[in-house]
C-alpha positions as CSV (number, residue, x, y, z in Angstrom):
1,M,24.9,-27.5,-41.0
2,A,23.8,-27.4,-36.4
3,Q,25.0,-24.6,-35.0
4,E,26.5,-24.6,-31.5
5,L,25.5,-23.5,-28.8
6,T,27.9,-23.9,-25.6
7,P,31.4,-23.6,-26.4
8,Q,33.7,-26.4,-25.8
9,A,34.6,-26.7,-22.6
10,A,38.1,-28.0,-20.6
11,G,36.9,-32.0,-20.3
12,T,34.1,-31.4,-17.1
13,V,31.2,-29.7,-15.6
14,V,30.7,-29.9,-11.5
15,R,27.3,-29.6,-10.6
16,S,26.0,-28.9,-7.2
17,K,27.0,-31.6,-5.2
18,G,30.1,-31.1,-6.4
19,E,30.1,-34.0,-8.6
20,T,31.5,-33.8,-12.1
21,E,30.8,-35.1,-15.9
22,P,31.8,-35.3,-18.9
23,A,31.1,-32.0,-20.9
24,T,28.5,-32.1,-23.9
25,L,28.4,-29.9,-26.5
26,T,24.3,-29.0,-27.4
27,F,24.0,-27.7,-30.8
28,T,20.5,-26.0,-32.8
29,P,18.9,-28.4,-34.9
30,A,19.0,-27.4,-38.7
31,V,15.2,-26.7,-39.2
32,D,12.6,-26.9,-42.6
33,I,9.4,-25.6,-41.9
34,F,6.4,-26.1,-44.5
35,E,3.1,-25.9,-44.7
36,K,0.9,-28.9,-46.2
37,G,-2.1,-27.8,-46.8
38,D,-4.1,-27.2,-42.8
39,T,-1.0,-28.8,-41.5
40,T,2.4,-27.0,-40.5
41,V,5.6,-29.1,-41.2
42,I,8.7,-28.4,-38.8
43,M,11.9,-31.2,-39.8
44,A,15.3,-31.4,-37.8
45,D,18.4,-32.6,-38.8
46,M,19.6,-34.7,-35.4
47,P,22.2,-36.6,-37.0
48,G,23.7,-39.0,-34.5
49,V,20.3,-39.5,-33.0
50,A,18.9,-43.3,-32.2
51,P,15.5,-42.6,-31.9
52,D,15.2,-43.4,-28.3
53,G,17.4,-40.6,-27.9
54,V,14.4,-38.1,-29.4
55,D,12.5,-36.3,-27.2
56,V,9.4,-33.6,-27.5
57,T,8.1,-31.9,-25.1
58,L,4.8,-29.3,-25.3
59,E,4.3,-27.5,-22.4
60,R,1.9,-24.9,-22.5
61,Q,2.4,-23.7,-26.3
62,V,6.3,-24.1,-25.9
63,L,7.0,-27.2,-28.1
64,T,11.2,-28.2,-26.8
65,L,12.7,-30.6,-29.1
66,R,15.8,-33.0,-27.9
67,G,18.3,-34.4,-29.7
68,T,21.1,-37.1,-27.4
69,V,23.7,-37.9,-28.7
70,K,25.6,-41.3,-27.4
71,P,29.7,-41.3,-27.5
72,H,30.9,-43.3,-29.8
73,A,34.4,-44.4,-29.0
74,P,35.5,-47.8,-30.9
75,E,36.9,-49.8,-27.9
76,G,40.6,-51.0,-27.1
77,Y,40.9,-47.3,-29.5
78,R,42.5,-44.1,-28.2
79,R,41.0,-41.1,-29.4
80,L,44.4,-39.0,-31.4
81,S,42.5,-36.4,-33.5
82,S,38.5,-36.2,-34.1
83,E,37.1,-32.9,-36.6
84,Y,33.5,-34.8,-36.1
85,R,32.1,-33.1,-33.2
86,E,29.7,-34.8,-31.5
87,G,26.9,-33.4,-29.1
88,D,23.6,-33.4,-28.4
89,Y,20.5,-31.5,-30.0
90,L,18.0,-28.7,-28.4
91,R,15.2,-26.4,-30.3
92,V,12.1,-24.3,-29.0
93,F,9.5,-23.0,-30.8
94,T,6.6,-20.7,-29.6
95,L,3.2,-22.1,-31.0
96,S,0.3,-20.2,-31.8
97,D,-3.1,-21.0,-30.8
98,E,-3.7,-21.6,-34.4
99,I,-2.4,-25.3,-33.9
100,D,-4.2,-27.9,-32.1
101,Q,-2.0,-28.9,-30.1
102,A,-3.6,-32.6,-28.9
103,K,-3.3,-33.5,-32.5
104,I,0.6,-33.2,-33.0
105,N,2.0,-36.0,-34.2
106,A,6.5,-36.9,-34.4
107,E,8.1,-39.4,-36.6
108,F,12.2,-39.7,-36.5
109,K,13.8,-41.6,-38.8
110,N,16.8,-41.2,-40.2
111,G,18.6,-38.8,-38.2
112,V,16.0,-36.5,-38.8
113,L,12.5,-35.5,-36.6
114,R,9.1,-34.9,-38.7
115,L,6.8,-32.9,-36.5
116,E,3.4,-32.6,-38.4
117,L,1.1,-29.5,-36.3
118,P,-2.3,-29.3,-37.9
119,H,-4.3,-26.2,-37.8
120,A,-7.0,-25.8,-35.1
121,A,-10.9,-25.5,-36.7
122,E,-10.7,-22.4,-35.0
123,A,-7.9,-20.8,-37.2
124,K,-9.3,-22.2,-40.9
125,P,-10.8,-20.0,-42.9
126,K,-14.9,-19.7,-42.6
127,K,-17.2,-19.0,-45.2
128,I,-19.9,-16.5,-44.7
129,S,-22.7,-16.8,-46.1
130,V,-24.5,-12.8,-47.2
131,K,-28.4,-13.4,-47.7
132,A,-29.7,-10.8,-49.7
133,A,-32.9,-8.8,-48.2
């Protein structure tokens, strides 16, 4: 289950120019992180996000995962009750020097974002041969 970052607002958010827009919730997506060989894999759950609503950015060593949900309301109906809370997703990771940032891959399928972060060649252990003197 995703963790809520911002409390439910009173309906609208006022921007600096006096414009208002509907308030949205922001959740921290649940993630699984594991290693497979020389690659670290991150899987983030973002239910309700369409593939075009996923944004992955890398600036310096900060990896940011964003998912934007388009609110769903059937046309012609008025919502009386809602137990499922819709909102966007945001998760930030700081990467170590061990990750080869140029080779990061991302794939999104069925509400799950999968990132593959290969380890840099410099970070892999090296065997040093010892010669007998």
